[in-house]
C-alpha angles and dihedrals in degrees: 000000000000093000092059091047091051092047090051091050098047098032128255091260090060098048136073109218121182139165137042120324121231094266092051090050091052091048092051092048092049092049093050107264111221110190093192089063091052092047093047090051092056117067091187094053091045089052092051093049091045090053090052091046091050092065092243092129097038103054091263096310101135092181098053095086097029094109091050093047092046090052092049095048096043111027112003091185092186094044094239092156090052090051096045101095091043088053092050091050092047092049089052090054091048091050091051091050091049088058087064102064096187093054092042092052093046091052092045093051092047090050093052093044093051099044097080094104089063093057115129089227091061092043094050092047091052092047089051092051102037109024112020093032093214133136123233116256120219114230115246 
């Protein structure tokens, strides 16, 4: 997906990748992924979801996030629960890097410098040429 393409463009050392890869997602789906089991196995994730359910992040409205919480506990189509600990670990690494301003700045500059191929201008030009088969029109 896009994350892998970006990582390839900027270099693995300049990118924070977390979560399941496509093969792992397929394996979990085949084996009958049950998000409630993942959530129940993670005290930290349970605590986060309980905080959301309590209304603490929605000005006391305990129903506001009910559809989201229900989806996470019962379906979790995007396997967010399965990715949670990987995200926490990745965020820890990012925080540690941020504490080293020279390294953080170097990585940031390299990321910006190597992201040109993801520009919307380039993408639109390629769509015009290869998919839509249209020519650009100059504004009057």
